[in-house]
C-alpha positions in Angstrom: 63.6 7.4 13.3 61.3 7.2 10.3 60.4 3.6 11.1 59.4 4.7 14.7 57.2 7.5 13.4 55.5 5.1 11.0 54.8 2.6 13.8 53.3 5.4 16.0 51.0 6.6 13.2 49.9 3.1 12.5 49.0 2.6 16.2 46.9 5.7 16.1 45.0 4.6 13.0 44.3 1.1 14.5 43.0 2.6 17.7 40.8 5.0 15.7 39.1 2.1 13.9 37.9 0.8 17.2 35.3 3.6 17.5 33.7 2.5 14.2 33.5 -1.2 15.2 30.0 -2.8 15.1 29.6 -6.2 16.7 26.6 -8.0 15.2 25.3 -9.3 18.6 25.3 -5.8 20.0 23.3 -4.3 17.2 19.5 -3.8 17.4 18.4 -3.9 13.7 14.9 -2.6 13.8 12.9 -4.4 11.1 9.3 -3.2 11.8 8.0 -0.1 13.7 4.4 0.9 14.5 3.0 4.2 15.4 -0.3 4.9 17.3 -2.1 7.7 19.0 -2.3 7.0 22.7 -5.3 7.9 24.9 -3.5 11.1 26.1 -2.8 12.1 22.4 0.9 11.1 22.6 2.7 9.0 20.1 3.0 5.3 21.0 5.9 3.7 19.2 6.5 -0.1 19.0 9.6 -1.6 17.4 10.4 -5.2 16.6 14.1 -6.2 16.7 15.3 -9.7 15.7 17.5 -11.4 18.2 20.6 -12.8 16.6 22.0 -14.5 19.7 21.7 -18.3 19.1 21.6 -18.9 22.9 18.5 -16.7 23.3 15.1 -18.3 23.6 13.2 -15.4 22.1 13.4 -14.7 18.4 12.7 -11.0 18.7 12.8 -8.1 21.2 9.9 -5.7 21.4 10.3 -2.1 22.6 7.3 0.1 23.4 7.4 3.7 24.5 5.2 6.8 24.5 6.8 10.0 23.4 6.0 13.4 21.7 8.0 12.6 18.5 9.7 9.7 16.7 13.1 11.0 17.6 12.3 11.2 21.3 11.0 7.6 21.1 14.3 6.5 19.8 16.2 8.1 22.7 13.9 6.3 25.1 14.5 3.0 23.3 18.2 3.4 23.8 17.7 3.6 27.6 15.7 0.4 27.6 18.1 -2.0 25.7 21.8 -2.9 25.8 21.7 -3.0 21.9 22.9 -0.2 19.7 19.8 0.6 17.6 20.1 1.1 13.9 17.3 1.6 11.2 19.1 0.4 8.1 17.2 -2.8 8.1 13.7 -1.2 8.6 11.3 -3.0 6.1 7.8 -1.8 7.1 6.2 1.0 9.1 2.7 0.4 10.4 0.3 3.3 11.3 -2.7 2.8 13.6 -6.1 4.0 12.3 -6.5 6.7 15.0 -3.2 8.3 14.0 -4.0 8.2 10.3 -7.3 10.0 10.9 -5.4 12.7 12.8 -2.8 13.1 9.9 0.5 11.5 9.1 2.3 14.5 7.5 4.7 15.3 10.4 5.7 11.7 11.0 6.3 11.1 7.2 8.5 14.2 7.2 10.6 12.9 10.1 11.1 9.5 8.5 11.9 11.0 5.1 14.6 13.2 6.7 16.3 10.3 8.4 19.3 9.2 6.2 19.3 5.8 7.9 15.7 5.0 6.8 15.5 3.7 3.2 12.9 5.3 0.9 11.8 1.8 -0.1 10.4 1.0 3.4 6.8 -0.1 3.0 3.9 2.0 4.5 0.9 0.1 5.8 -2.2 1.0 7.8 -3.7 -1.1 10.6 -7.4 -1.2 11.2 -7.1 -0.9 14.9 -4.0 -0.6 17.1 -0.8 -1.1 15.1 1.3 -1.8 18.2 -1.1 -4.5 19.4 -0.9 -6.2 16.1 2.9 -6.0 16.0 3.3 -7.2 19.6 1.1 -10.3 19.1 2.7 -13.7 18.5 1.3 -16.0 15.9 2.0 -19.7 16.4 2.8 -20.5 12.8 5.1 -17.5 12.4 8.3 -16.8 14.4 8.4 -13.1 13.7 5.2 -11.1 13.3 7.0 -8.2 11.5 8.4 -10.6 8.9 5.0 -12.3 8.6 3.3 -9.0 7.8 6.1 -8.0 5.4 5.9 -11.3 3.4 2.1 -11.1 3.3 2.1 -7.6 1.8 4.8 -8.5 -0.7 2.9 -11.6 -1.9 -0.5 -9.8 -2.3 1.2 -6.8 -3.9 2.8 -9.1 -6.5 -0.7 -10.2 -7.5 -1.9 -6.6 -7.8 -4.8 -7.2 -5.4 -3.3 -4.4 -3.2 -0.8 -1.7 -4.0 2.8 -1.9 -2.7 3.3 1.5 -1.3 6.7 2.7 -0.1 7.7 5.7 2.0 8.8 7.5 -1.1 5.6 6.8 -3.0 3.3 7.8 -0.2 5.3 11.0 0.4 5.4 11.8 -3.3 1.6 11.5 -3.7 1.0 13.5 -0.5 3.1 16.4 -1.9 1.5 16.2 -5.4 -1.5 18.4 -5.9 -3.0 16.1 -8.5 -3.3 12.8 -6.6 -4.0 11.6 -3.0 -1.9 8.8 -1.4 -3.1 5.3 -0.7 -1.7 2.4 1.3 -2.7 -1.2 2.1 -4.7 -1.7 5.2 -4.5 -4.8 7.4 -6.2 -6.1 10.5 -5.5 -8.4 13.4 -7.7 -11.5 13.8 -7.5 -14.3 16.4 -4.8 -16.3 14.7 -3.9 -14.4 11.5 -3.3 -11.0 10.0 -5.6 -10.3 7.1 -5.6 -7.9 4.2 -8.6 -5.5 4.7 -8.2 -3.5 1.5 -6.8 -0.2 0.4 -6.8 2.9 2.7 -7.6 6.1 0.8 -6.3 9.5 2.1 -7.2 13.1 1.5 -3.8 14.7 1.7 -2.4 13.0 4.9 -5.7 12.0 6.5 -7.4 8.7 6.2 -10.9 9.0 4.7 -12.2 5.7 3.4 -11.4 2.0 2.7 -11.8 0.0 -0.5 -12.5 -3.6 0.5 -9.9 -6.2 -0.5 -12.4 -8.0 -2.7 -12.6 -4.8 -4.9 -8.8 -4.3 -5.1 -8.5 -5.6 -8.6 -11.2 -3.2 -9.9 -9.3 -0.4 -8.2 -6.1 -1.5 -10.0 -7.9 -1.5 -13.3 -9.1 2.0 -12.8 -5.6 3.3 -11.7 -3.4 1.9 -14.4 -2.3 -0.9 -16.7 -1.7 -4.5 -15.3 0.5 -7.4 -16.3 -1.0 -10.0 -13.9 -4.0 -10.4 -11.7 -7.2 -12.3 -11.0 -10.8 -11.4 -10.0 -13.9 -13.3 -9.0 -17.2 -11.8 -10.1 -20.8 -12.6 -9.2 -22.9 -12.2 -12.4 -26.2 -12.7 -10.7 -28.5 -15.7 -10.6 -29.7 -18.1 -13.3 -32.6 -20.2 -12.2 -31.9 -19.6 -8.5 -28.2 -20.5 -8.9 -25.4 -18.0 -8.6 -23.3 -17.4 -11.7 -19.7 -17.0 -10.6 -16.8 -16.4 -13.0 -13.1 -16.5 -12.0 -11.1 -14.4 -14.4 -7.3 -15.1 -14.1 -4.0 -14.3 -15.9 -5.5 -10.9 -16.3 -3.7 -8.2 -18.2 -5.0 -4.7 -19.1 -4.1 -1.6 -21.1 -5.2 1.6 -19.4 -6.1 4.9 -21.2 -7.5 8.1 -19.8 -8.9 11.0 -21.8 -9.8 14.5 -20.4 -12.5 16.4 -22.3 -13.1 20.1 -21.5 -16.5 21.5 -22.3 -17.3 25.1 -23.3 -18.4 26.0 -19.8 -14.9 24.8 -18.5 -16.3 21.6 -17.0 -14.2 18.5 -17.2 -15.3 15.0 -18.4 -12.9 12.1 -18.0 -13.1 8.8 -19.8 -11.2 5.8 -18.4 -10.8 2.9 -20.9 -9.4 -0.5 -20.1 -8.7 -3.3 -22.6 -8.7 -6.4 -20.5 -7.6 -10.0 -21.5 -7.6 -13.0 -19.3 -8.5 -16.7 -18.8 -11.7 -18.1 -17.4 -10.6 -20.7 -14.7 -14.1 -21.2 -13.2 -17.6 -20.5 -14.5 -20.9 -21.7 -12.9 -23.4 -20.4 -15.4 -25.3 -22.0 -18.2 -23.3 -20.6 -21.2 -21.2 -23.1 -23.2 -17.8 -21.5 -23.5 -16.7 -23.7 -26.3 -19.3 -21.8 -28.4 -18.0 -18.5 -29.8 -21.3 -16.7 -29.4 -21.6 -17.8 -25.7 -18.0 -16.6 -25.0 -18.9 -13.2 -26.6 -22.0 -13.0 -24.4 -19.9 -13.8 -21.3 -17.4 -11.1 -22.3 -20.2 -8.6 -22.5 -21.5 -9.6 -19.0 -18.1 -9.4 -17.4 -17.5 -6.0 -19.1 -20.9 -4.7 -17.8 -20.2 -6.0 -14.3 -16.7 -4.4 -14.2 -18.2 -1.1 -15.5 -21.0 -1.1 -12.9 -18.6 -1.7 -10.0 -15.9 0.5 -11.3 -18.2 3.5 -11.8 -19.7 3.0 -8.4 -16.2 3.0 -6.9 -15.5 6.3 -8.7 -18.6 7.9 -7.2 -17.6 6.7 -3.7 -14.1 8.2 -4.1 -15.6 11.5 -5.2 -18.1 11.6 -2.3 -15.2 11.2 0.1 -13.2 13.9 -1.7 -10.2 11.5 -2.3 -8.5 11.5 -5.7 -6.8 8.1 -5.3 -6.9 7.5 -9.0 -4.8 10.6 -9.8 -7.4 12.2 -12.0 -6.0 15.6 -11.1 -2.7 14.7 -12.7 -4.3 14.1 -16.1 -6.4 17.2 -15.8 -3.3 19.2 -14.9 -1.4 17.9 -17.9 -4.3 19.1 -20.2 -4.1 22.7 -18.8 -1.5 25.4 -18.8 0.4 26.1 -15.6 -1.6 29.3 -15.0 -5.0 27.5 -15.6 -4.1 24.7 -13.2 -3.0 27.1 -10.5 -6.2 29.1 -10.8 -8.3 25.8 -10.5 -9.3 24.7 -7.0 -9.0 21.0 -7.7 -10.3 20.0 -4.3 -13.6 21.7 -5.0 -13.8 20.8 -8.7 -13.0 17.1 -8.4 -16.2 15.8 -6.7 -18.3 17.2 -9.6 -16.1 16.0 -12.5 -18.0 13.5 -14.7 -15.8 10.3 -14.8 -16.8 7.2 -16.7 -15.2 3.8 -16.8 -15.4 1.8 -20.0 -13.8 -1.7 -19.8 -13.7 -4.2 -22.7 -13.1 -7.8 -21.9 -11.6 -10.5 -24.2 -11.5 -14.1 -23.0 -8.1 -15.6 -24.2 -8.9 -19.2 -23.2 -11.3 -21.1 -21.0 -9.6 -24.3 -20.0 -11.0 -27.7 -20.9 -14.7 -28.0 -21.5 -16.7 -30.9 -22.8 
């Protein structure tokens, strides 16, 4: 009798496991999703799903719907595919420019609340229609979503653009001493290109830092272990003087000074070391005096461009460098809460003081 009871219990357990069964070919593992604002102000959602069936000609399935929310879009997706959709493999979310100008707060909140969406998902902005970029097929790349993901990972590793995750964007959005940033990309005829860095005021896009200035932004924002930058130092006898500074590392310091009239002054210092891989000027780098002269010229160029970038950020009311965090740490809780940082920030005197040291300069005769 006991044996019979045990067999019956085992049969119930085995039958119960069937409801949790997931067959790989029946799963739709969303890897990249894009969000745009449609012409009628609804949310247009596009999702790219890799096709694992070896007999399929297509390498991915694209689903496109218009809805009033992300969750409603997912319900509509389910009605358009035989696959069981899951978000555990989501790698990147792309937001179109029109949507970022309207504000991302509600959509970020939805993604953050979803337990199936990892906090390490990358956040990227598309200069244009994000769905159109994700839907396009590029001959040299089998999957556009993976192509974009690998491109952002590679450039982020070189510090030319920031690698921003869902957690980091949401953290900075909810912090009263810094505004969020994200890489911005653009569709071209046969490639996706890095456009630069999108800067936000709270959850709304305000301005873009060009990709060519990404390293200068990185020097202003924090310390670096690796990077490279090309600088135009002007002309010498009608010829452009270009220097390529590589293997770049820096130590970042920021000091907040408060004057008697309660105005703030901020000094950003950066001690920068690197290698000169290319130089087209007339200085002879094997001579110590000439190297020191080049160090001064590079420092002056970085200072000029860095201070101009700071002014531009202040004019657009975006604290992408997190100056407010340093000011907040220099004040008491009561003083900070009584300070309207959004109004104070544009008038804060901020100075960038870089000091460059050339570690080596290759082989020169």
